[in-house]
N, C-alpha and C positions, 0 to 999 in steps of 0.2 A: 641655406641647404638643410635637407633634412638629415644626411648623414654627412658630417664634416669629413674632409680628408684626414685631418688629425686634431682630436681634441685635446689640446695641451693642458686647458683646465682640468678636465675629467682625469687625465693621466697623473697630474700633480695633486688632485685632491685626493686621491686613494692614501697618499702618504702625508697628507696635510698636518696631522698632529706631529708627526716625526720631523718634517721640515720646520714646523714652528719652534719646536724645541732645539732644533740645531742652530736656527737662527738666533734664538734667545742666547743660547750659550755662546756664540760668537760675540754678540753684541755686548753682553756683560763681561766678556774676557778682556776688552779694551785692546784686543790685538787683532788686526784687520788684514794684514799681509805677512806672508813668510811665518805664520805661527804654527800652533800645535794642530789645527784642523787641516791645513794643507800637508803637513809632514804625515799625519795619520791617513789621509787619503793616498798619498803617494806610496806609502808603505802598503796599504791594502790592496790598490790596483796593481802595483808590481807583483803581488803575491797572487793575485786573480789571474792575471795575464800570464804570469809564469817567467817573469823577468827578475833580475837582480836589481834593476834600477827604474824609476820612473821620476820624470821632472815635470812638475805642472807648469804650464806655459799659458798665454793669453788665449789661444784659439788654436784651432787646427792647422790653418796655414802657416803660423808662427811655428808651430811644432815640426813640420816638414822643412820649412826654411831653414830653421836652426840646426836641424840635421845635417843638412848639405853644407851650411856655413861651417859647422863644426869640423867636417870632413877637409874643407878647403883650409882651415886653421890648422889642422892636424897634418897637412902635407899630403893627405891621401888623394885629393883632387885639386884641381886647379880650373880658374875659369877658361872656357873653351872645350872642357872635357864633355864628354856626351852621357846622357842618362836615357835609357830606354823607359818608354813611358806609354801606357794605353792610349789610343787615339779617343777610345770611347771612356770618357771620364768627366767629372767635374773639373772647372778649370783651375780650382786652386791646386790640383796636383802638379799642373804645369807651371802655375806662377811661382811656386817654390823653387823650380829648377832654374827659370830665368831670372828670378831676382838674384841669385847666386852667380849669373854669368856663365851658366852652364848650359848646353844645348840639348834641348828635348828632341828624341827621335821617337815619332810616332809609329806605333805598331798596331795593325788592325785587331779587333777581337774577334771571337769565334761566334758565329751566330747561335750555336748550342748553348755555351756557357755565358755568353755577353761579356767575358772576360778577355784579357789579352790572350791571343792565340799563341799558345807556348811553341807551336811548330814554325812560327815566322820569326822568333826572336832572334835565333842564332845568325840567320843572314843580314841582321841589322847590326851585328857587333862589328866594330872597327876597333883598330889601335887606340883610338881615343875614348872608347867605351869604358866607364868606370862604375856603372851602377845601373840596375834594373829597378825601377819604381813600380811595386805591385800595388794595384788599387784593388781592394776587396768591395767593388761596386754593388750596390743595392742590397748589401749584407751577405753576399755570396762569397765564400772563400775562392780566392783566386790562384792560390799556391799550388804548384804542381812539382813532383819530384824532378821532372825534366828542368824546370827553372832553377831548381836548387842545384842541380848538376851543372848547368851552364855557368852558374855564379861560382862554383868551385873551379870549374875547368878554365875559366877566363878571370879568375880572381876579381870578380865583381861585387860590390857591395849591394847586398838585397834589402832595399827599403821598403817598408810597408805603408801604405795609406790606409789606416784602419779608422777612417772616419765614420763609415757606414756599417761597421761589422762588430760591435762590442759584444763579446762573449761567443762568438763564431769560432769552431773548432775545425782543425784539419787532422787527418790521419797522416803522419808524416815517419818515414823512415830514416831521415837524415836531415834535420832542419839545419841550416846554414850555419847557425851561430852557436851549435851545441857541441859537447863532446860525446853525444850518444852514438854507439856503434850503429853502423848502417843497418843492422839486422834487428835492432831495438826499435821496433816500431810502437808507437804510442799516440794517443790524441793530445794535440797541442793547440793553444788558443792562436788565433790571428793576433798579431803584435808581438809575438814571440818567435815567429818563424825564421826572420831574417836577421841581419845585423842590427838593424834600429826600426822604430815605428813611429808614426806621428798619427796621434788620435784627437778627434774633435768632440767637445761635449756641447755642441749647439743646442738649444732647447728641444728640437724636433728629432734628435739622435736617439737611438735605443737606450742609451745612457746619456740623458740630457740634463744640463745645468738650467738654472733659472737665469741665465744670462750667457755671456761667452765664457768658453774655458777650453782648454787643450792640454795635451801631455805628450811627452817622449818617453817610449820605453826601450830599454836595451840590456844587454848584458855585458856591454863594453865599459869598463870603469873609467877609461880615458875619454871615451867620447861622453858619457854621461857627466863628468866634471866640466868638459869643455861647453856643452850645451847648457848646462847651469850658470856658467859664468857668462856666456854669451846673451843669456835671458835676463841677467842682472847687471846690465851695463858694461859688461866684460869682466866683473868683479867677483872674487870669492871672499874678499875681506875689504871691509868698509873704507872707501876712499882709495882703495889700491886697485888699478885698471890694468889687467894683465892684457886684456884684448879689446878690440873696438867692439862693444856689445850693443844692445838695445834693451828696451824696458818690456818684458813680456812676462807677465806674473798671472797665476791662478790665484784670486783672493780667497781669503778665508771664509767668506759666505758660501761661495761657489763650491769650495772643497768640501764644505760641511754638508751642503745639498747633495753633492754628488756621493759622499760617503752613504748618506741615508739611501740613495736610489740604487747604489751598487748592490746593496744586500737584496734587492727585489729584481735585479737584472734577469737572471736565470729564469724565474718565473714569468716575467714579462715577455722574455723571448720564448718561452714555450707557448704562451698564448698566441703570439704572432705565428708560430709554426702550426698551431691548431687551425687558425683562420685561413693560412696558406693551403693547408690540406684539404679543407673544404673547397677552396677555390679550384683546386687543381681537380678534384673528384667531380666538380659539379658544373664547371663553365664549359659549354659545349656549343661554340657558334663557329660557323665554318669561316667566317671573316674575323676571328678573334684567335690568334694564337699565343701561347703561354711559353716562356722559356723551359729549357730541359729541367725536369725536376731533380733535385739534389737530395742526399740523405740530409734530414734536418739538422745533424751534427754540423755540416757545411754551410747552412744558411739560416740566419737569423732574421731575414725579411725586413730590413729597414724599409725597403721599398717591396711592393708587388707590380712589377710592369708586366703590360701585356701589349700586344701589337697587332695593328690592324692596318691594311692599305688604306681605310677608311676612317683613320683616326680622329679627324676633326669632327666627323659626323657621329662617330661613336662618343666621343667625349660631349658633344652637345646633347645627344639622346640621354646620356648618363645625367647631365645637368638637368634636363627635364624631369628626370625621374627622381630629383632631389639628392643626386649623389655628387659630391665633390671630387674632383679629380685634379692631377697635375701631371705635367709633361716633364720628364727628366732625361735629356735635355733637349730643348727645342732647336738649340743651335749648336754643333760640335765646336770644339775648340779651334780646329783649323779653319772654320769659317767666320770666326770671330774679327771685328775690326782691329782688336788689339795685337793679334797676329797676322797683320796682312801679309807678310812674307809666306805664309801657308795657304792663303785663299786659292792659290791655283791648284792645290794638292786634289788629287781624285782619292777618296778613301771610301769606296763604295759600301763596305759592310757598316763603317760607323754611320754614315750617312743614312743608310735604310733604318737603322735603329732609331735615330733622332729624327726621321721623318714619320716613323709608324707608332712609337712608344707612347703609352699613356700609364699612368700609374694609378691603380685602385686603392681605396682606403684599407689600411690595415695598422692595427695598433692594439695595444693591450686592453683598451678599453671599448673596441668595438665588438658589440654584442653578437651573439649567434643570430639572432634575429636582423640584425642589420647586415650581417654577412650574407645571410639568405636573400636580404632584398638586393644587394650589390649583383649576385648571381643572377637572379631573375631579371634584372635590369639588362645586364650585358646579354643574357640569352635571348632577350626580346627585341634586340637592335634590327631594326628594319630599315636597310639604307634607302635614300631616295636617289633617282636619276641625277 
């Protein structure tokens, strides 16, 4: 393809000298797990997100899974309890729930925001509901004050899936986990809005490692300590195991790389926002619709989804023009074979999104000329019978 969907080599080439220096420092240290590089990244990322604690883990799925496992260990939840989750999400959000013996309750998204429709949540709450899992899909902030108020009213844990929204902000009046006055409005980052959040550092993310990596952020010291124990075989002291844990570690090399890239994250996100603004201002095709435009503070554009009833034709046309695209995601979770018990469900909004979505290239290294070529190709789309 003339224009790749995401050129990871070019993304990391920007910081090649810093990444090489970070790797040399870790290699020469002789300490490759649970060392100073991981501790430094955990400190810096917690400060960046705005939480008291950050625990590095192996990947984003582990991060979410460990949060819910910790709540079960602490007696806050038990198998069979319900977690409200968007029907429109990547399957990892749901796997973290079912892996813990909890029951996902799927709630449709809004076609305007593409995020969970906060007006549909309350009717899904039952006496067994213990949590809402909020997913900041595509890099868009999914938090609303109404969701926060529901969590307070029904005593629900608000957990964020922040895998796609590193650096995204939300204007909040009363975030669930803080002691702020309800009148003290301020800007806070996703990952600090609820009781806990899971983060993925998969290489293609806005903050991407050069391998796998993830983290949990929270202001709850008991939850943080429990997650840290569970991620280390259930141990906080060598050869003494308080809990039945697992091995889920962010290694020193990945932590060092992430520290380098964290320093550039805001600039990278601003570049994504400029490209998105160009797309919004110039894409004008009657068969291609764009999601509702948000303030840049609320969207870091991990993905730029567009929608067309002729999605497959549009994607082929863009390929013919040398432009690579991806579909996020072709099959919704409730239609996957692994969740056969949901295959009978009708979730028309989610299904419409998954049947019509195609993601355009957007990254910090996409040039203005390439963005212009993407727009011209979209606008020149001529469907065939």
